[in-house]
KOLPA-782033 format. One record per residue (C-alpha): residue number from 1; residue in one letter; x, y negated, z. Coordinates in pm, whole numbers, plus 32768, in hexadecimal, padded with zeros to 4 digits. Layout:
<atoms>
+-----+-----+------+------+------+
!   n ! res !   c1 !   c2 !   c3 !
+-----+-----+------+------+------+
! NUM !   A !    X !    Y !    Z !
...
+-----+-----+------+------+------+
</atoms>
This chain:
<atoms>
+-----+-----+------+------+------+
!   n ! res !   c1 !   c2 !   c3 !
+-----+-----+------+------+------+
!   1 !   M ! BE85 ! 9940 ! 86E3 !
!   2 !   D ! BEBA ! 9A90 ! 862C !
!   3 !   P ! BDBB ! 9AFA ! 8525 !
!   4 !   P ! BD0D ! 9C05 ! 8600 !
!   5 !   T ! BCC3 ! 9B0A ! 8703 !
!   6 !   A ! BC0A ! 9A06 ! 8620 !
!   7 !   K ! BB35 ! 9B0A ! 8589 !
!   8 !   K ! BABB ! 9B75 ! 86EB !
!   9 !   S ! BA82 ! 99EF ! 8743 !
!  10 !   K ! B9AD ! 99C9 ! 85F0 !
!  11 !   Q ! B8D6 ! 9AFA ! 8637 !
!  12 !   R ! B89A ! 9A82 ! 878A !
!  13 !   S ! B83F ! 9922 ! 8728 !
!  14 !   K ! B744 ! 99D5 ! 863A !
!  15 !   R ! B6AB ! 9A9F ! 8735 !
!  16 !   H ! B65B ! 996D ! 880A !
!  17 !   Q ! B5DC ! 987F ! 86F7 !
!  18 !   Q ! B477 ! 981D ! 8723 !
!  19 !   P ! B391 ! 98A5 ! 862A !
!  20 !   Q ! B2E5 ! 97BE ! 8529 !
!  21 !   L ! B17A ! 9754 ! 8578 !
!  22 !   F ! B05D ! 97F6 ! 8482 !
!  23 !   D ! AFBE ! 96CF ! 839B !
!  24 !   D ! AE7A ! 9741 ! 8346 !
!  25 !   T ! AE3D ! 962B ! 824B !
!  26 !   S ! AF1A ! 96EC ! 8178 !
!  27 !   M ! AE08 ! 97F5 ! 8154 !
!  28 !   H ! ACFA ! 970A ! 80CC !
!  29 !   P ! AD2A ! 96A5 ! 7F5F !
!  30 !   P ! AD40 ! 951A ! 7F31 !
!  31 !   A ! ABC8 ! 9488 ! 7ECB !
!  32 !   G ! AB62 ! 94C4 ! 7D80 !
!  33 !   T ! AC41 ! 95F4 ! 7D5C !
!  34 !   Y ! AB68 ! 9701 ! 7E11 !
!  35 !   G ! AB67 ! 9859 ! 7D4F !
!  36 !   Q ! AC45 ! 97FC ! 7C19 !
!  37 !   S ! ADA5 ! 9881 ! 7BCD !
!  38 !   P ! AECA ! 97AB ! 7B35 !
!  39 !   G ! AE90 ! 976F ! 79C0 !
!  40 !   Y ! AD23 ! 97B1 ! 799D !
!  41 !   P ! AC1A ! 96B3 ! 798F !
!  42 !   Q ! AB74 ! 963D ! 7AD2 !
!  43 !   T ! AA36 ! 9707 ! 7B13 !
!  44 !   Y ! A93B ! 9727 ! 7C31 !
!  45 !   P ! A877 ! 9869 ! 7C9B !
!  46 !   Q ! A6F0 ! 9833 ! 7C76 !
!  47 !   G ! A658 ! 9749 ! 7D72 !
!  48 !   Y ! A793 ! 96C6 ! 7DD9 !
!  49 !   S ! A80D ! 9558 ! 7D92 !
!  50 !   Q ! A93B ! 94A3 ! 7D60 !
!  51 !   G ! A9EC ! 94AA ! 7EAC !
!  52 !   Y ! A9FB ! 956F ! 7FE5 !
!  53 !   P ! A939 ! 95EB ! 80A8 !
!  54 !   P ! A827 ! 965E ! 7FAA !
!  55 !   Q ! A6C8 ! 95A0 ! 7F8C !
!  56 !   Q ! A56F ! 9674 ! 7F97 !
!  57 !   A ! A4DB ! 967F ! 7E56 !
!  58 !   Y ! A343 ! 9629 ! 7E2F !
!  59 !   M ! A263 ! 9746 ! 7DFC !
!  60 !   A ! A10A ! 9713 ! 7D8C !
!  61 !   P ! 9FE7 ! 97B5 ! 7E2E !
!  62 !   G ! 9F8C ! 9904 ! 7D8E !
!  63 !   T ! A0E9 ! 9933 ! 7D16 !
!  64 !   A ! A1D8 ! 9A41 ! 7D64 !
!  65 !   G ! A28F ! 99E4 ! 7EAE !
!  66 !   Y ! A169 ! 9919 ! 7F42 !
!  67 !   P ! A0FF ! 9986 ! 80AD !
!  68 !   G ! 9FCB ! 9A45 ! 8092 !
!  69 !   Y ! A015 ! 9AA7 ! 7F10 !
!  70 !   M ! 9F7A ! 9C08 ! 7EAC !
!  71 !   P ! 9FC6 ! 9C76 ! 7D54 !
!  72 !   T ! 9EC3 ! 9CFF ! 7C66 !
!  73 !   G ! 9ED4 ! 9E0D ! 7B73 !
!  74 !   H ! 9F27 ! 9D3D ! 7A54 !
!  75 !   P ! A016 ! 9C0E ! 7A6D !
!  76 !   S ! 9F44 ! 9B36 ! 79BF !
!  77 !   E ! 9E26 ! 9B50 ! 7A93 !
!  78 !   P ! 9DED ! 9A57 ! 7BAB !
!  79 !   A ! 9E0F ! 9A8F ! 7D04 !
!  80 !   Q ! 9CC9 ! 9B31 ! 7D7F !
!  81 !   H ! 9BC6 ! 9A45 ! 7E58 !
!  82 !   Y ! 9BB3 ! 9A92 ! 7FE1 !
!  83 !   G ! 9A55 ! 9AE2 ! 7FA9 !
!  84 !   E ! 9AA7 ! 9BF6 ! 7EB4 !
!  85 !   Q ! 9B8E ! 9C80 ! 7F8E !
!  86 !   I ! 9A93 ! 9C98 ! 80B5 !
!  87 !   F ! 9982 ! 9D63 ! 7FE5 !
!  88 !   N ! 9AB1 ! 9E32 ! 7F75 !
!  89 !   D ! 9AB8 ! 9EB8 ! 80D0 !
!  90 !   P ! 9A30 ! 9FF5 ! 80FF !
!  91 !   M ! 998E ! 9F9A ! 823C !
!  92 !   A ! 9907 ! 9E53 ! 81C1 !
!  93 !   A ! 987D ! 9F19 ! 80A8 !
!  94 !   M ! 97C8 ! A013 ! 81A1 !
!  95 !   A ! 972A ! 9EF0 ! 826F !
!  96 !   V ! 968C ! 9E55 ! 8121 !
!  97 !   Q ! 961B ! 9FA5 ! 80CF !
!  98 !   Y ! 956C ! 9FC3 ! 8236 !
!  99 !   G ! 94D3 ! 9E82 ! 8221 !
! 100 !   S ! 9449 ! 9EA4 ! 80C2 !
! 101 !   N ! 93AC ! 9FDA ! 8151 !
! 102 !   L ! 9325 ! 9F5D ! 8277 !
! 103 !   A ! 926A ! 9E45 ! 81AF !
! 104 !   G ! 91F2 ! 9F23 ! 80B2 !
! 105 !   H ! 913E ! 9FF0 ! 81C3 !
! 106 !   G ! 90D6 ! 9EA0 ! 8280 !
! 107 !   K ! 9030 ! 9E42 ! 8134 !
! 108 !   E ! 8F8A ! 9FA9 ! 8115 !
! 109 !   Y ! 8EE8 ! 9F77 ! 8264 !
! 110 !   V ! 8E6F ! 9E20 ! 823B !
! 111 !   A ! 8DD8 ! 9E6F ! 80E9 !
! 112 !   K ! 8D14 ! 9FBC ! 8199 !
! 113 !   N ! 8CA2 ! 9EFA ! 82CF !
! 114 !   I ! 8C43 ! 9DA3 ! 8254 !
! 115 !   D ! 8AF5 ! 9DFF ! 81F2 !
! 116 !   K ! 8AB6 ! 9E38 ! 8368 !
! 117 !   Y ! 8AF1 ! 9CC1 ! 83CC !
! 118 !   V ! 8AB8 ! 9C17 ! 826E !
! 119 !   P ! 89DB ! 9CD2 ! 8179 !
! 120 !   V ! 8A90 ! 9C56 ! 804B !
! 121 !   S ! 89CE ! 9D66 ! 7F5C !
! 122 !   R ! 8890 ! 9CD3 ! 7FD9 !
! 123 !   L ! 88F7 ! 9B77 ! 7FAB !
! 124 !   K ! 8934 ! 9BBB ! 7E40 !
! 125 !   Y ! 87E2 ! 9C16 ! 7E1A !
! 126 !   Y ! 8766 ! 9AB1 ! 7EAC !
! 127 !   F ! 8855 ! 9A1A ! 7DA6 !
! 128 !   A ! 87E7 ! 9AF2 ! 7C6C !
! 129 !   V ! 8730 ! 99CA ! 7BD4 !
! 130 !   D ! 872A ! 9901 ! 7A83 !
! 131 !   N ! 86AF ! 97BF ! 79E1 !
! 132 !   G ! 8575 ! 9865 ! 7991 !
! 133 !   Y ! 8518 ! 98BF ! 7AD4 !
! 134 !   V ! 859D ! 97A3 ! 7B7C !
! 135 !   G ! 849F ! 96C5 ! 7A9A !
! 136 !   K ! 8376 ! 9795 ! 7AE5 !
! 137 !   K ! 83CE ! 979F ! 7C5A !
! 138 !   L ! 83EB ! 9647 ! 7C8E !
! 139 !   A ! 8278 ! 962A ! 7BCB !
! 140 !   L ! 8205 ! 970A ! 7CB0 !
! 141 !   L ! 8267 ! 9656 ! 7DEF !
! 142 !   F ! 81BB ! 9507 ! 7D65 !
! 143 !   F ! 809C ! 95A9 ! 7CA9 !
! 144 !   P ! 8048 ! 96F5 ! 7D56 !
! 145 !   F ! 7EC3 ! 96D6 ! 7D40 !
! 146 !   S ! 7EA6 ! 9762 ! 7BEF !
! 147 !   H ! 7F83 ! 987D ! 7C27 !
! 148 !   M ! 7EC9 ! 99D5 ! 7C17 !
! 149 !   D ! 7FA3 ! 9B05 ! 7C4B !
! 150 !   W ! 805D ! 9AE1 ! 7DA5 !
! 151 !   S ! 80F4 ! 9C45 ! 7DD8 !
! 152 !   I ! 8234 ! 9C94 ! 7DAA !
! 153 !   K ! 829E ! 9DCA ! 7CC1 !
! 154 !   Y ! 83A3 ! 9ED6 ! 7D3E !
! 155 !   N ! 848D ! 9FBC ! 7CA4 !
! 156 !   Q ! 84CA ! A0EE ! 7D73 !
! 157 !   H ! 8447 ! A076 ! 7EAE !
! 158 !   E ! 8519 ! 9F27 ! 7E7F !
! 159 !   P ! 84A3 ! 9DFA ! 7DFB !
! 160 !   V ! 852C ! 9D91 ! 7CBC !
! 161 !   A ! 8610 ! 9C66 ! 7C9C !
! 162 !   P ! 8582 ! 9B00 ! 7C95 !
! 163 !   R ! 85E4 ! 9AC7 ! 7B31 !
! 164 !   Y ! 84D1 ! 9BC0 ! 7AD2 !
! 165 !   E ! 83EB ! 9B7C ! 7BD2 !
! 166 !   V ! 836D ! 9A18 ! 7C27 !
! 167 !   N ! 82E0 ! 9A71 ! 7D7E !
! 168 !   A ! 841F ! 9B09 ! 7E06 !
! 169 !   P ! 84BA ! 9A2A ! 7F00 !
! 170 !   D ! 8622 ! 99A6 ! 7EA5 !
! 171 !   L ! 8720 ! 98D1 ! 7F3B !
! 172 !   Y ! 8799 ! 9804 ! 7E27 !
! 173 !   I ! 867D ! 971A ! 7E20 !
! 174 !   P ! 86AB ! 96D7 ! 7FB6 !
! 175 !   V ! 881E ! 96A0 ! 7F8D !
! 176 !   M ! 880A ! 95C5 ! 7E46 !
! 177 !   A ! 86E9 ! 94F1 ! 7EFA !
! 178 !   F ! 87A4 ! 94D4 ! 8047 !
! 179 !   V ! 88D4 ! 9447 ! 7F74 !
! 180 !   T ! 8805 ! 9378 ! 7EB6 !
! 181 !   Y ! 873D ! 92E9 ! 7FB0 !
! 182 !   L ! 8877 ! 9262 ! 8061 !
! 183 !   L ! 88E4 ! 91AF ! 7F31 !
! 184 !   V ! 8784 ! 9118 ! 7F10 !
! 185 !   T ! 87D6 ! 909D ! 8092 !
! 186 !   G ! 890F ! 9015 ! 8032 !
! 187 !   V ! 887D ! 8F3B ! 7F40 !
! 188 !   V ! 8744 ! 8EC8 ! 801F !
! 189 !   L ! 8845 ! 8E62 ! 8120 !
! 190 !   G ! 8917 ! 8DB4 ! 801E !
! 191 !   T ! 87FF ! 8CE4 ! 7FC3 !
! 192 !   Q ! 87BD ! 8C83 ! 8115 !
! 193 !   Q ! 8911 ! 8C3A ! 8140 !
! 194 !   R ! 893E ! 8D29 ! 824D !
! 195 !   F ! 8A08 ! 8E57 ! 81BE !
! 196 !   S ! 8B2B ! 8ECD ! 8267 !
! 197 !   P ! 8BC6 ! 9037 ! 8264 !
! 198 !   E ! 8B82 ! 9054 ! 83D8 !
! 199 !   Q ! 89F4 ! 9020 ! 8371 !
! 200 !   L ! 89FF ! 911D ! 8260 !
! 201 !   G ! 8AA0 ! 9213 ! 8335 !
! 202 !   M ! 89AF ! 91DA ! 8450 !
! 203 !   E ! 886C ! 91F3 ! 8356 !
! 204 !   A ! 893D ! 934B ! 82DA !
! 205 !   S ! 8968 ! 93CD ! 8451 !
! 206 !   S ! 87F8 ! 9383 ! 84A3 !
! 207 !   L ! 8787 ! 944C ! 835B !
! 208 !   L ! 8838 ! 9565 ! 83BE !
! 209 !   V ! 87E9 ! 956F ! 852B !
! 210 !   W ! 8681 ! 9563 ! 8506 !
! 211 !   L ! 8670 ! 9673 ! 8404 !
! 212 !   V ! 8743 ! 9757 ! 84E2 !
! 213 !   I ! 8646 ! 9715 ! 85F5 !
! 214 !   E ! 851A ! 9733 ! 8511 !
! 215 !   V ! 8593 ! 9885 ! 8484 !
! 216 !   A ! 8602 ! 990A ! 85E1 !
! 217 !   C ! 84A0 ! 98A8 ! 8668 !
! 218 !   L ! 83EA ! 996D ! 854E !
! 219 !   M ! 84C8 ! 9A94 ! 857F !
! 220 !   L ! 8490 ! 9A95 ! 8708 !
! 221 !   V ! 8322 ! 9A86 ! 86DB !
! 222 !   L ! 832A ! 9BAE ! 85DD !
! 223 !   Y ! 83FC ! 9C80 ! 86C0 !
! 224 !   I ! 8337 ! 9C2A ! 880B !
! 225 !   M ! 81CF ! 9C5F ! 8746 !
! 226 !   N ! 8278 ! 9DAA ! 86D9 !
! 227 !   M ! 8202 ! 9D77 ! 8570 !
! 228 !   K ! 8262 ! 9E7E ! 8467 !
! 229 !   T ! 8293 ! 9DA4 ! 8326 !
! 230 !   D ! 834B ! 9D8C ! 8208 !
! 231 !   L ! 83CF ! 9C44 ! 8265 !
! 232 !   K ! 8574 ! 9C51 ! 8292 !
! 233 !   Y ! 8606 ! 9B10 ! 831E !
! 234 !   L ! 868C ! 9AAE ! 81CD !
! 235 !   D ! 853A ! 9ABD ! 8140 !
! 236 !   V ! 84CE ! 99B8 ! 8279 !
! 237 !   L ! 8617 ! 98F5 ! 8230 !
! 238 !   A ! 85A5 ! 98D5 ! 80B5 !
! 239 !   Y ! 8424 ! 988D ! 8113 !
! 240 !   C ! 849A ! 9783 ! 81FF !
! 241 !   G ! 85A0 ! 96DF ! 813D !
! 242 !   Y ! 8494 ! 9697 ! 8006 !
! 243 !   K ! 8428 ! 9546 ! 80DD !
! 244 !   Y ! 8580 ! 94A9 ! 806D !
! 245 !   V ! 84D2 ! 94A6 ! 7F14 !
! 246 !   G ! 839A ! 93D0 ! 7FA1 !
! 247 !   M ! 8486 ! 9313 ! 8067 !
! 248 !   I ! 8520 ! 928D ! 7F2F !
! 249 !   A ! 83F9 ! 924B ! 7EA0 !
! 250 !   V ! 839B ! 916E ! 7FE9 !
! 251 !   A ! 84D0 ! 90AD ! 7FE7 !
! 252 !   I ! 84C0 ! 9055 ! 7E84 !
! 253 !   A ! 834C ! 8FDC ! 7E8C !
! 254 !   C ! 8395 ! 8F07 ! 7FD9 !
! 255 !   M ! 84E9 ! 8E6D ! 7F32 !
! 256 !   I ! 841B ! 8DFF ! 7E00 !
! 257 !   F ! 82C6 ! 8DCD ! 7E78 !
! 258 !   N ! 82F4 ! 8D71 ! 7FE6 !
! 259 !   N ! 8218 ! 8DF0 ! 8103 !
! 260 !   M ! 80EF ! 8E3A ! 801B !
! 261 !   G ! 81AC ! 8F1A ! 7F50 !
! 262 !   F ! 8257 ! 8FBA ! 8096 !
! 263 !   Y ! 80E7 ! 901D ! 8105 !
! 264 !   V ! 806B ! 9080 ! 7FB4 !
! 265 !   A ! 818D ! 916A ! 7F4E !
! 266 !   L ! 8186 ! 91EE ! 80CF !
! 267 !   G ! 8007 ! 923B ! 8096 !
! 268 !   W ! 8041 ! 92E5 ! 7F38 !
! 269 !   V ! 8179 ! 93AC ! 7FB3 !
! 270 !   S ! 80DF ! 9421 ! 80F3 !
! 271 !   C ! 7FC6 ! 94B8 ! 8053 !
! 272 !   S ! 8080 ! 9557 ! 7F45 !
! 273 !   I ! 8184 ! 9602 ! 8027 !
! 274 !   M ! 806B ! 9671 ! 8106 !
! 275 !   F ! 7FB9 ! 9724 ! 800C !
! 276 !   F ! 80E2 ! 97D2 ! 7F5C !
! 277 !   L ! 8144 ! 9850 ! 80D5 !
! 278 !   V ! 7FF2 ! 98DD ! 810E !
! 279 !   R ! 7FD4 ! 997E ! 7FCD !
! 280 !   T ! 8120 ! 99F6 ! 7FAE !
! 281 !   L ! 816B ! 9A88 ! 8113 !
! 282 !   K ! 7FF5 ! 9B16 ! 812A !
! 283 !   V ! 8086 ! 9C37 ! 8049 !
! 284 !   Q ! 8196 ! 9C7C ! 8149 !
! 285 !   I ! 810E ! 9C41 ! 8295 !
! 286 !   L ! 7FA4 ! 9CB1 ! 8230 !
! 287 !   P ! 7FD9 ! 9DD5 ! 8145 !
! 288 !   E ! 7E74 ! 9E5E ! 818E !
! 289 !   A ! 7DBC ! 9D22 ! 812D !
! 290 !   E ! 7D00 ! 9D00 ! 7FF7 !
! 291 !   A ! 7D84 ! 9C10 ! 7EDD !
! 292 !   D ! 7C56 ! 9AEE ! 7F36 !
! 293 !   Q ! 7C42 ! 9B3F ! 8099 !
! 294 !   L ! 7D0E ! 9AD7 ! 81C7 !
! 295 !   T ! 7CD2 ! 9C25 ! 82A0 !
! 296 !   G ! 7DBD ! 9CCC ! 83A3 !
! 297 !   S ! 7DFF ! 9CD6 ! 8510 !
! 298 !   K ! 7DF0 ! 9B73 ! 85AD !
! 299 !   R ! 7F55 ! 9B6A ! 860A !
! 300 !   R ! 7FD4 ! 9B8E ! 84B6 !
! 301 !   I ! 7EF3 ! 9A94 ! 8455 !
! 302 !   Y ! 7F63 ! 999A ! 852A !
! 303 !   L ! 80CF ! 99EE ! 84D7 !
! 304 !   L ! 8068 ! 996F ! 838B !
! 305 !   L ! 7FB6 ! 983E ! 83C2 !
! 306 !   L ! 80E0 ! 9801 ! 84B9 !
! 307 !   I ! 81E7 ! 980F ! 839A !
! 308 !   A ! 80F6 ! 973A ! 82AB !
! 309 !   I ! 80D1 ! 9627 ! 83AE !
! 310 !   L ! 8219 ! 95E6 ! 841A !
! 311 !   Q ! 828B ! 9587 ! 82CF !
! 312 !   P ! 81D6 ! 9460 ! 82A9 !
! 313 !   I ! 8231 ! 93D9 ! 8405 !
! 314 !   F ! 83A6 ! 9409 ! 83B0 !
! 315 !   I ! 838E ! 9359 ! 827D !
! 316 !   Y ! 82FE ! 9250 ! 832E !
! 317 !   W ! 83F2 ! 925C ! 8444 !
! 318 !   L ! 8528 ! 925B ! 836F !
! 319 !   T ! 84C7 ! 915E ! 8284 !
! 320 !   S ! 8427 ! 904C ! 8340 !
! 321 !   G ! 856C ! 8FF8 ! 83E5 !
! 322 !   L ! 85FA ! 8F76 ! 8290 !
! 323 !   F ! 84E3 ! 8E87 ! 8278 !
! 324 !   S ! 8480 ! 8E30 ! 83E6 !
! 325 !   Y ! 8522 ! 8CF5 ! 83CD !
! 326 !   R ! 8448 ! 8C64 ! 82D4 !
! 327 !   P ! 8372 ! 8B51 ! 835E !
! 328 !   T ! 81FB ! 8B74 ! 8354 !
! 329 !   L ! 80FC ! 8A7E ! 8320 !
! 330 !   I ! 80B7 ! 8A6C ! 84A2 !
! 331 !   G ! 822C ! 8A4B ! 84CF !
! 332 !   K ! 824D ! 893A ! 83C4 !
! 333 !   M ! 8132 ! 8872 ! 8475 !
! 334 !   A ! 81BC ! 88A4 ! 85C0 !
! 335 !   A ! 8324 ! 882F ! 8529 !
! 336 !   S ! 8272 ! 86F4 ! 849D !
! 337 !   L ! 81E1 ! 86AF ! 85F9 !
+-----+-----+------+------+------+
</atoms>
C-alpha cells in the first residue's frame, strides 16, 4: 500500500472511532480534598465538615441565620421580644391609645353619675365617726333616760358630722353591731354543738332580709301618708340598725344567765331603744312639737310609735330562735314523765 492510501485509511478509522464516555466522578474531588489545592494544608469552608456533601452547621436561636432573626441596632443587643415587636407596630399603638382614652371617658362618666344610684358622698357622712362618738353613742343607746338635749346641730342647712354631734344618725355602729352579732351567734351555736357555716349564713341572710323589709315598709308608709320630714332612707336604715346593739346584749345575757338573763336583758333593751327612738325621731318627724310634749298630727305620731314599737318585736323575733332549744321547767318535767 502506497503511503497516500495508508494515510487516508488512518483518517477514516479515526472518524468512525466511538467517542469516549464522560466520567463524572472525575469532577468531584475525593473525600477530604474539597476546596484544597496541591501542596497546601487541608482546609474546609465555614459550616462544612470533612467529606462531601457538606453538613449543616448548628445555629442557636437569636443568632444570625436563625429563621425569624431580626437584627437590632447594636450587635451586642439581644433579639427583640415578640411582644415588644407588637407594641412597636403603629396600628397596635393606636389601638392601645384608643382603649386608654375610652377607659378614661368611662371612668369620668361613672364618677359623675354614681351619685345618682349610690350616694357615696352621703355615705361618707354616715361613717364620719371617731372613738369618742362611738363610746357616747353606745352609752346613749343603753342609758338614754338621763340625756337632755336631743336636738341635732346644723351647719349651713346640713347636719354636722356624727363625730361632732352625738344625736346624729350614723351607719358605722349598725354595721359593726351586725358583724359582731354574727360572731356572737357563732359562739352561741358552738356552745350548743350546732355550729356550721350554713347555719351562720342562714342567720346573716335572715337579718338582712328582715332589715330590708322593715326599711322598705317604713319608706312606703312615709310615701303613702305623704309626710314631708327630714328623714331620708339612710336615716331610717341607721335608726333601724341600732337594734343590733341590743341584740348583742340579749344574746350574751342569755348565753351566760340562761332564760332569766334573756328576758331581763330583752326588757331593758326594749325600753331603752323605744325611749331613744321616740326622743330622737320626734325632732325630725314632729318638728313643731315642743321639747317635753308629743303634739302634732295623728299620722306623724302613729308613725313615730310604729318605728319605736317595731324594734323590740324584731329583737325578740331574731334572738329567740337561738335559744328556743333550751328546755324549760315544764319541758323537763314532761320529759321525765
